[in-house]
FINUKE-570203 format. One record per residue: residue in three letters; x, y, z of N, C-alpha, C in turn. Coordinates in steps of 0.02 Angstrom, whole numbers, plus 50000, padded with zeros to 5 digits. Atoms other than C-alpha are relative to their C-alpha. Layout:
! FINUKE-570203
ALAXYZXYZXYZ...
! end
This chain:
! FINUKE-570203
MET499795001950067489925083549635499695004749949THR500264995650052489735094949485500074996649932ALA499965002850068489535091849299500714999949974MET499314999450023491355096749278500494996350046SER499555003149952492045086149420500454994749967LYS499535004950026493575075549385499834993150028LYS500175006849979493355056749393500634996150020ILE499465004249976494465045049495499744992850002LEU500185007150000494335026449458500474996350048VAL499605003549949494915015449603499874992549993THR500065007350000495264996849588500134997350070GLY499905003049934495274985049736499605003450054ALA500424996049954493824993949821499904996750068ASN500135003549937493614980549955500634998750041GLY499385000949963495444980250007500095005650051GLN499904995149946496174990350151500055007149973LEU499924993350028496725005150045499385002349964GLY500624998350035495165004649938499465002350048MET500504998249950494065005150092500165006850032GLU499814993549971495055019750166499875005749950LEU500164994950050494865029350002499255001349997GLN500724999049998492995026350012499815004450060GLN500134995849942493005033950187500205007249988LEU499724993350012494005048750124499635003949945ALA500304997050059493015052049965499545006050014PRO500444994349987491695063550044500375006650015LYS499604993949987493095075650093500255003249936TYR499784997550065493455078049908499415000549952PRO500624999650040491785083749834500125002149927ASP499854998050069492645090449677500164994149955PHE499855005950040492995072749623499424995150001ASP500495005350006491835059149563500374993450004PHE499655006249990492475042649632499614994149973VAL500295006350023492125026049547500414994350030PHE499645005549967492595010949654499804993449969THR500145006550031492764994049571500294994450042THR499785005849962492894977249658500314994849952ARG499715005450040493744961349599499484996949953GLU500535002850042492064955349533499855004649941GLN500154995250053491774971249433500585000949951LEU499414999350042493544971949368500494994450016PRO499555005749987494374954749367500685001449969LEU499354997950023496214958549355500364994749958ASP499715005050044496604942049270499634999649933ASP500364999650064495414946749128500235006449965VAL499674994150028496454958349020499525004549960THR500464996050041495004963748907499575004650043SER500454996049958493964970149053500335006550022ILE499654994149976495304982549107499945005749951ASP500054994850051495354992148944499285002349991ARG500714998450010493464991348930499745004650055ILE500254995849944493124998749103500315006949999ILE499694993450005494385012749081499685004149944SER500334996550055493605017248914499295002150018ARG500704998549983491845016448986499955005950050HIS500054994849948492175027549138500375006449982ASN499624994150023493435039149054500245004350059PRO499784996149941494275044449219500605004449982GLN499384996150007495625057649238500564996750041TYR499515003449958496485047049372499794992750010LEU500125006949982496645028449404500474998250057ILE499605002249943497225022649576499934992450004ASN500035007349997497685004249573500184997550069CYS499915002749932497434997649749499964992450000ALA500105007250003497124979949689500674996449995ALA499395003950002498474966949718499884993150028TYR499975006549968498804948849758500495000750058THR499584998449942499464951149936500124994150047ALA499895005949958499474933450007500724997749989VAL499285000950012501374932950024500204992749999ASP499815007149998501514914550072499674996049945LYS500355003750053500194908149951500285001549931ALA499714998250065501074917349809500544995049979GLU499485004950016502454904249820499724994049963SER500325005850033501214890949761499485002249948GLU500484997450049500034902149659500335005349957LYS499594995250036501344910449551499655003049940ASP500344997550060500294911949394499495005350017LEU500514995249980498884920849484500335006450027ALA499654994149973500074932249580500295004249944TYR499704996450056500954936849418499465003649959ALA500544996950039499314940149327499745006350033VAL500294994349963498674951949463500525005450013ASN499494995249978500304960149517500455002749945ALA499554997950054501234961449352499625001449935THR500344999250065500184958549196499475005450003ALA500564995249995498654968449253500245007250006PRO499764993149996499594984249308500315002449934GLY499724998250064500524983949143499475001849949ILE500564998650046498894983349046499655006550021MET500294993749976498164997149156500425006049978ALA499554994550018499685007949123499945001649926ALA500064998950072499545005548935499345003549984ALA500664997050011497685009748940499985007250024CYS499974993249974498025025149047500385004649953LYS499624995950046499335031548927499605001549937LYS500404999350061498195028548778499425004950010ASN500594995949986496735037548863500165006450039ASN499784993949966497765051548943499745000250073VAL500205000749930497375045449120500634999950043GLN499435000349953498575048749265499954993750041PHE500005006449966499015031649334500405000450065ILE499665000449936499455029349519499964992750023HIS499965007249985500025011749563500354998950067VAL499725001349933500385004849737500434993749998SER499535005649998501904993549761500234998950072THR499825002849935502884986349906500745000550017ASP499315000349976504464986550012500324993349984TYR499745006750013504644968149967500384999449934VAL499575000150060505524972949805500745000150020PHE499314999949975507104974549914500154993550037ASN499815006549971508094959949985500055000250077GLY499994999549927508134966550164500694999650031ASN499325000249973510024966350181500275007050016GLY499794993249987510094985350198500045001650074THR499944997749931510514994850356499785007250009SER500274993249997509855012250313499395000249955PRO500635000050036508135017050246500105000049924TYR499945000850073507925011850064499745006149963LYS500214994650045507845025649934499714997049937GLU500365002550058506835024349775500454996949947ASP499565002550052508335021249664500504994750025ASP499585005449976509165008149775499864993649962LYS500055006250039509474991149696499434995650027THR500545004649982507964979649696500254992849994ASP499785006950000508174961149733499534996050046PRO500495003249955506594952649802500204993050021VAL499825006549973506784937249911499414995150000ASN500575004550006505044929949881499625001649937TYR500334999250065503854927849735499515005950001TYR500434994149996502624940949797500405006249981GLY499584994350016504024953849792500215000149927ALA499795000450070504604947549623499435002049953SER500574998350043502854948949548499855007550003LYS500124992849993502654966649617500545004049963LEU499464996650036504354971649546499884999749924GLU500165000550071503854965049375499445004849981GLY500544995250012502274975449391500265007149994GLU499704993450005503304991049424500325001049932LYS499654999550064504354987649270499525000849942MET500494999650053502834985049160499635006750000VAL500334993549994501995000749226500445005549969ILE499554994750025503515011649189500114999349925GLU499905001250071503775003449019499405002349959ASN500614998550038501965005848965499745007150011ASP500234993249986501675022949045500545003750040PRO499464996549965503235033249086499755005650045GLY500284994749958502095046449163499674997650063ALA500345002949941501415034649296500375001650064ILE499724999349932501705036549483499934993350035ILE500015006149961502175021449588500165001850072VAL499894998749929502025022349777500134993350035ARG499845006049961502935008749873499835001350073THR500194999449930502285005550047500174993650037ALA499785005749960502534993150189499554998850061TRP500345001949937501684983850333499335003650008VAL500644996350001499954990450289499494996950048TYR500545002249956498554989450417499455005250001SER500564995349994496854997450447499464996650041GLU500575003049965495184994450530499644994949956PHE500345004350049494674984850373500434993949982GLY499645005750027495134967650307500424996250051LYS499555003949958496454955850373500685003450002ASN499354996949994498064963150441500304998350068PHE499635001749939499354961650580499655002750063VAL500304996949941498464973550699499384996150022LYS500615003649982496804964450693500144992850022THR499795006749979497664947550705500265000150072MET499734999449932498604953250860499455001150052ILE500564998849954497004959750942499644993450015ARG500355006449991496184942850913500424995150042LEU499575004749963497674932650975500095002050072MET499914997749931497914943551128499374999250042THR500635001349965496094940951171499924992650016ASP500115007249994496144922051146500554996350039LYS499445003749973497864917451214500335003650060GLU499644997149943498864920151374500685002749980GLN499374997550025500484922151278500084998349926ILE499875001050071501074923651098500735001649986GLY499324998450021502744924251007499985004149936VAL499994995650058503114938150884500735001449979VAL499324999350027504644940050772500315006750019SER499674994049975505904952450839500645001849962ASP499404998550038507264952350705499855002049928GLN500184997050065506324959650556499815007350014TYR500094992949987506384978650548499645003449942GLY500364996250050505204990450457499615005650032THR500444994849974503885003750478499294998549978PRO500705001050019501995001150483499735005849958THR500354994950038500855010550365499264999550015TYR500734999749990499105015650419499695001649933ALA500274999150067498095013750260499635006649991ALA500344993550004497105029550301500505005649983ASP499484995150015498735039550297500234999349928LEU499815001250070499205031550131499475002849952ALA500554997350041497485036050060500045007649996GLU499944992749999497705054150114500595002449958THR499404998250039499435054550036499854999649925ILE500175000750071498775048249869499555005749977MET500434994450018497415061549871500395006649999LYS499574994050001498735074649912500395000349934ILE499665000350065499685068849757499535002449945ILE500484998050051498125070649651499845007550006SER500134992849991497765087849727500575004249973THR499434996450027499525093049678499965000549924PHE500104999850072499145088349498499475005149981GLU500544995350014497555098649506500215007250014ASN499784993249982498395113649588500775000150006PRO499275000449997500245112849541500315006350029THR499634994349972501435123949638500685000249967HIS499334999250028503135130249589500534998950053HIS499535000849944503935125349754500344993249999SER499715006750000504315107149713500675000149962PRO499365000550036506105102849664499954995849937LEU500085004450058505405091049532499685003749942THR500324997250060505005096149354499444995649976THR500545004650015503935080749331499884995650061TYR500165003849940503035070649464500024992449988SER500025007150014503115053849376500584996350032GLY499475004149971504145039549446499804996650064ILE500105004149940504335029649607500095004250063TYR499964996749935504015036049784499914994950055HIS500095004349941504105028249956499555003550051PHE500414997249946502785030550091499864994650052SER500245003749942502525023250263499955005150056ASN499954995449944502325030950433500735000650022GLU499314998949978503875037150524500194995350056GLY499745004249947504965026650637500314993649973GLN499695006450018505905010150636499904995250058ILE500175004849947505264995150735500034992949974THR500095007050019505134976250735499274998250007TRP500695002349990503544966150726499844999250074HIS500095000849927503794962650912499845006850031ASP500144993249976503864981550947499285001949983PHE500674998450024502264983350845499484996650045ALA500465003849957501404969750947499975002850071LEU499994997249932501964977451112499595006550003ALA500394993850001501194994151061499254998549997ILE500715002150003499554985451018499774997650068LYS500145002349932499604976851187499905005950048GLU500044994149957499914993551273499355003949989PHE500584995950015498525002951184499344996450015THR500625003849987497244988951208499974997550072ALA499975002149929497764985851390499914992550007SER500045007349998497954967351353500454997150054ASN499595003549951498614955351484500414994449969CYS499645005350035499324943751353500765001350003ARG499274999450000501194940351366500254999549928VAL499764999850069502084944951204500754998550000ASN499315002249999503704935151184500355001649935ALA499594998750059505094940051064500304993449975ILE499715006050029505604926050945500385001849936PRO499644998850062506854925150801499614997349940THR500335002450061506274922650621500074992549993ALA499885007250007507044905250627499494995750037GLU500515003749962505714900050754499305000949971TYR500664999050031504294905950642500074999149924PRO499895001250072504604897750472499375001249960THR500554998650045503504903250328500204997749930PRO499845002150069503374897150146500415005349962ALA499644994650033503984914250087500485003450048LYS499514996449959505574922150153499805007350006ARG500134992849990505374939650227500655003950002PRO499404995949993506624953850210500115001950073ALA499854998549930507514956950376499965007450016TYR500004992749991507564975750349499655003249940SER500364997050056506324985650245499745007050017VAL500194993149984506275003350315500075004249936LEU500004996050061505855015750177500185007350015ASN499834993049996506605033050153499445004149966LYS500584996350026505165045450130500165007249978THR499814993050015506155061350089499705002449934LYS500224997950067505665061649905499265001849998ILE500714998750002503785060549929499815006050045ARG500134994449955503825072850074500165006649966ASP499784993950032504785085849974499585001649938ALA500354998850063503855083549810499295002450010PHE500724998649992502085084649878499845003550066ASN500094996449937502355093750044499544996150047ILE500425004649961501655078850140500284999250071PRO499795001549931501745078150330499904992550013ILE500045007249988502095060350385499974998750075LYS500115001249928501415054450552500454994450027ASP499645005349965502365044050678499564993750003TRP500385006250004501865025750671499564998850061LYS500385001449939501285025150852499385004550005ALA500584995449999500145040450834499454997349955SER500505002650047499295032650683499704993550025LEU500265006249972499135015750768499465001550052LYS500494998149949498225024150913499345002049968ILE500604997850035496995032150792499614994049973CYS500325005950028496655015550706499694995750054LEU500275004149946496425006050869499385003150031ASP500604996749974495185019050930499414998849953LYS500535001450048494195016550769499754992850005ILE500195007049992494214997750790499584999050064LYS500345000649936493684999350971499295002849997ASN500654996650001492235011050930499574998049941ALA500395002350058491655002050773499374996450024PRO500615003549982489854995650779500114992550000LYS499905007349995489844977550837499454996349962
! end
């Protein structure tokens, strides 16, 4: 770190993406990272957001914080809206006022899941649950308050940190002889470490702009996940394979696994725009899963 290093403020430090950015930070010594937790920056306290941005005076703000409990959002709508919509809007306004580049993370759940080909950034949004609706409102507020902001939609996020599908499957496959996993919802997993690297690649592009991008401005919405198209059942089978589990993984329809919040049946994202704009190589989902499972396996107990 030098006296002239650029500062990156990261919200949601204890979440999956926030933790992966903390792991990645030492690889970027030219930047001074400031990681804030929910306690340090309560997203339902609007005054604290402007105050922290003014105090730290960052050049970049990466908003990794979100209300992500999809089912609980159906009954905690006010809290979900405050964190996923109101707070990002306030962050965006503060970033514009303080000349901070805002990078906000959103979700595939802004789409209704009735598509049959990978969703592009400008495809019609139509969320089928309140979590998706609150995240879509957040996108709208971000763009309205800071037209220069970048929004990265992602999907099926997992990592070695926090609660996620991969860690749940490992636990269930250890505890049970057989499990049922939904086989009629299609998407692509996102290894949070790959998403963190992609966001830093975006920031590096701002620091060292090239003339090879087809875009004249980088602001707007982008999609990122790993490559491929699978079901949750396919995902579980790969986890079983890589962990050499003896658990039987049965395919079940969504109808046999009712949840308070409806899930989109298809949420594969088209990544052409982000790949072309920032020259980002995108790993296959299975290759990234293997990397993550190796980290989980070798983590200190």
